Phi, psi and omega in degrees: 000126180294142174228181177254163183301329186290331181258357181295148181294136176294149178066012176256154182260137183226157171251131179289132180250333178207144182224137177296157183283074178236111185305325181299324180297316180294320180293338176272004177088010181261102182215170179304136180095345179291141176263134180226154173238132179282113180276318182198155175223119183276147184291166174058040176080016180289180185287163173254131178258123182248150166256118185261121177050034181054027185242320183203161180262150182216135177254131178234139176291160182303317184298324177281317181301326179293339183266355183258116181275141178220158171232140181292138178270135181300139179293142180252000000 
């Protein structure tokens, strides 16, 4: 079942299923099919810190994170 990045479990791996039409997100490598790991989520509406494709970290504000759909990837 798809959920959004803001409510996704920390330290879990996800595959992005939907991304809002914001060109900057695609240029940062965040598109459908990308694998991300939630590194941290700060309280009180703070940013979500992602590890993208095990390559680099990215911080997204709550308003954007709520718009990005993800599905958990089965543990291997």
